[in-house]
N, C-alpha and C positions, 0 to 999 in steps of 0.2 A: 686812393690808397687801397691796397688789397686787404690789409689787416686793420681792424679797429681795435687797437690795444686796450682802450678803455672798456670796450664790450667784452674782450677776452677775460679781463680781470673782474668784470662786473662792478665797475666803479663809475661815478660820474666824472665828467670832464674837468670839474673843479675840485676833484678829490685831493685831499692833503697827502703829503708823502707818507704819513703814518697810516692813513686809510689804504693807500696803495700797497704798502708793505704788509698790512694785516690781511688784505684780500689775497695777496700772493701766498702768504704762509698757509692760509686755510686751503687754497687750491692745491698747493704742493703736497700737503699732508694726504690729500685724497688721490692725487694722480701720480705720485712718484712711482716708478717701476718696482721699487722694493715693496711697495704697499699694494699697488694695483697692476697686475701683470697684463691687463687687457691692452692689445696693440693700439686700440683707439685712444685709450687713456694716455698711453705713452706719447702719441702724436700731439694730443692736446697739452700734455705737460711741456713739450718743447715750445708750443705756441705761447702758453702763459709765461714761461720763463723768458722768452723773447720780449713779450709785452712788459714784463717787470723790468727787464734791462733798459728798455726805452723810457718808461715812465718814471723810473727811480733816478734817472740822470737828468738834471735840469736842462742841460743843453740839448740832449736828444729829445726830451719831451717838448721843448720849445720848437724844435725843427718839425716834430710830428704835428704839433698844433698848427704849424704854418702850411701843412699839406705835403710834407716830404717824409718818406719812411727812412730814418737814419740807418737802418740795417741794410736795406736794399742799396742805399747810397754808398755804404761801405763795402758792398759786394758780399755781404754775409746774410742774405735773405733766408727766411724760413727759420730764424732762430740761430743761425750760425754766427755768433757774435765774437768779436775780438776782445779778449781781456775781461770777460765777464767774471766777476768775483764769486767763487764757489761758496764763500762764507754766507751769502744770502740764502742759499739752499740749506746750509747747516742751521741758520737762524730759524728757518721754517720748521725744521724737524725737532730741534732741541731748545726752542724758545729763547734764542739769543746766542750769539757766538761767544767764544772765549775771549777774555780780555787780551788786547794786543799791546804791542809795545815792549820795550826792554823790561826784563825783570830786575828787581833791585838786588844789589850785591849784599846788602845788609839783611840778615834774617835772624829770627829768634833761635836760641839753642834748644836742644832736645832735653826733655825731662828725663830723670834717671830714677830708678827704683832700687833701693838697697834693703836687703832683709837682715834683721838684727836679732840674734838669740838673746833671750832675757830670762834670768832666773825668776821663779815665782815671787820671791821676796821683793825684788826690784819692781816687778809689775804691780805689787800690792801697794808699796809705799812710795814709788816714784824714785827717779835717780837722774843723774846726768852722765852722758857718755861722750868721750872724745873719739872721733873717728878720723881716719885718713881717707881721702877720696882723690882719685885721679880724674882730672877734668880739664876743660879748656878755659883759659883766661885771656883777656885782651892783651895783644902783643904790646909790650912796653916800648918797643922801638918805633913802630909806626902808629901806635895808639889806635889800632883797628883799621887804618886806611888800606893796608896791604901793599903800599908803594914804598919804594926806597926813598931815602932822604933826598929832597930837592927834585923829586919827580912827581907825576900825577897820572891819573888814568887818561886814556886817549880814546876818542871816538873810533869805533870799529870801522875800518875802510870797506869791509865787505857788505855790511848791512846799513852803513851810514848812521849808526846809532839806533836803528829801529829794533834791534834784537832778533829780527826774523828776516828771512829772505823769501821771495815769492817766485813761483815758477808757473808757467802756462802749459797745460796739457790738453790734448784733444780727447773728447769723449762723445757719446751719443748726444750730449747736450750742446756740443760745439767745443769751443776752447774755454776751459775753465781755469781759474787761477787758484792755486793753493799756497799756503804759507807754512813754513817750518822754522824752528829755531836756527839762528845763524850758527854754523859749525865753528866759526873762528872765535867768536866771543861767547859761545854757549848761551846765547839769549840775553846777555847783559847789556849789549849795545855799546860796551866800552871794553878796552883791553888794558892790561897793566904791562907796559913794555919793560919796566924796571921794578920787579917785585921786591918787597922787603926781604933781605937775606935771613931774617930771623923767623918769619912765619911763612915765607914763600908765597906771599900774596893773599893768604887766608884771613889775615887780620887777627889771628888768635894762635896761641901756643898751648901745648899740653904741659901740665904740671901737677904736683900733688899738694894738697892743702889740708889743713886741720879744721874740723868743724866740731862744735859742741852741740850735742843733742840733748834737749831737756825732755825727759819722759815723765808725764804726770802720773799721779797715783791712780790706780784702778784700771790701767790698760789691760788688754787681753790680746790673744793671738788674732792677727788680722787688722789690728789698729794701725792706722797710718798717720805719721807725723810729717807735715809739709814744711820743708825749709825753703821759703819763698826767696827766689833770686840767688840761691846758693849753688845752682847747677852751672853747666857750661854756658859760656857766652856764645852768641851766635856769630856766624861768619860776617866779616866786614864790620866788626865791632857792634853786632846786634845785641839786643837785650838778653840777659841771662835767664836760663830756664830754672826750674824748681827741682829739688831733690825730695823724694818721698821715702821715708823710713818705714818699712813694714815690719812690725814686731811679731816674733814667734816666741811665745812663753814656753819654757821648758817644763817638763814634768818634774814634780817634786817627790822625793822618796817618802815623805810623811803626809803631806797635805794634797787633797784633790780639790780642784776648783770646779764648782758648778754655778755658773752665773757669777753673782757676787757673794755667794756663800762658800765656805770652806768646810771640808769633811776630813776627818782623820779617825783612824782606828786606835783604840786604847786597849792593850792586852793586860788583863788582870788575872791573878790566880783565883782558883775556886774559893779558897778560904777568904780572900779579900772581898769577893763578891758576896759571900754568905754573911760575913761578920761586919762588913763595911771597912773602909780605910780612906786615908787622905794620901793622895799621890801627887808628886811634883809633875805637873802637866806642862809640856812644851807647846807654846803657841808662837805665832809669828811675832807677837809683841813681847815675847820672853816667857820665862817659866812662872807659873803661878799654881797655888795649891788647888787641887780638884778633889772634891769629896765623892767617893763611891759609896752610895748608900747601901746599908745592909739589906740583903735580899735581892740585889741587882741580878737581873736575868741576862743570859746571853743574847746579844743583838739589840739590847736596849739602847736608845739614842738619847743623849742629853744635849741641850742647846745652850751655848753661851752667846748672849746677845752682843752685837757690836764688835765682834772679834774677827769678822770676815774681811772682804775686800771693799775698799772705799768705792762709792758710786762715782763713776767717771763723770757723769753729767748730772750732778746733784749733790746733796749733802748726806752725811751719814755713811754707815758701813753695813755690809751684810753680816751674817751670823756664822759662828763656828759650831759645827755639829760633831759630837763625840759619839762614836759607835763602839760599844763595849764588846770586847771579845773575851769571854770567860774561858780560861784554859783549865781543863781537867788533867791532873797529873797522870802520866803514863808509866813512870818508873818509880816504884815504891820500894823502900827497904822493908825489912821484916817488921820493925817497930811501927812504921807508918801504916803498913797494911793491917797490922793488928788493931791499931786505933780506929781505922776506918771500918773494919769489920765489927768492932765493938759498938761504934756509932750506929751502924746499920742495924745491929741487934736491938739497941735501945730504941731506935725509931721504927722497929718492926718493918724493916725494908730489905731484909735478906732475900726475899723472894717477891720483888715488885710485880704488881699486876699490869702496869702500863696505864692505869687509869688515875694515877695520883694527881696529875695536873688538872683533870676535870673535876675530881671530887674534893681536892684540897682547897680549903677556904682560908688557910692560915698563911698563904704567901708562897707555897711551893717548897721544893727540896731545900733550897738554900736558906729559906727562913727557918725550916726545921733544924738544919744544921746549926744555925745561929742560936736557936732556942736550946739545943742540946748543950752547946758550949757554955751558955749562960745559966744553965741549970734550971730552965723553966719546965 
């Protein structure tokens, strides 16, 4: 024999099929022309490919072990083989070929994402929403089979149920066999000669259905709620997918959310900040009395515990922070201006130095206004 195929692959004569395949993969990665352009490597690649063709086929291997070269006997010496499966080379480079055979008609549906606008109050306390979605459901006529009544799927005559067809092409390796999905059955291996008139063979139909979405307290923008199994069913009566509701919390005209805390600005007149007052404060839980302490300064922040957003993954709630915005009057009638000038004279503040805040230990301007009105 001109060629010792065992020596070409570097395996023993009693090597197992797995050892032969492993040796060929290793050599193919080193010698393939796409990897190694050396002409000598190309010739060696042809030789090891021919060796693998012989030793991977039990009948050809037995013939070789009996002293005959099956490639020369077939008139295809030097690696010119007939019907060599190109997938073995693909196995060598990609670690295993793609799964063969017909693909199933049944498949899972595709998940869907729906964005939902939500007012802040509903995000804080939770709510339920009814939504309408357009989706695919199992065909009630064929119950997902896709076939008309009294009929069934038939084996594809082109691929004989394999889902793929093979063709032989010549290359520098010799004749190689390639596979592609069957164009008649699209890779399923079966045809539907009489499709269901309702779903036209898909096993599902489009429809609109109502869903109730339960929104827990404490959600925020970006929170996703999963409705398991409420999405579209797959083709061929496959399992239903999921629907994800992504929440977008709208800005509120009064409250600003920062994490699980709420912030709001409370505007009070100068006199109320100086003398103190009780104001009807609006919170998300309703109105409640809020005491503005005498001598309150602009920008001062007060915190009401437990009036913020409930913790989504835990117990309790955040806090509500009240930012005081003290407003100085800008339009005064004659009498109001007279009273303020009189107050300024009494407090010796007609010509302020700008150092009052640093030197004053009695609580600032508004405390002195309070003292003036109380006769201190």
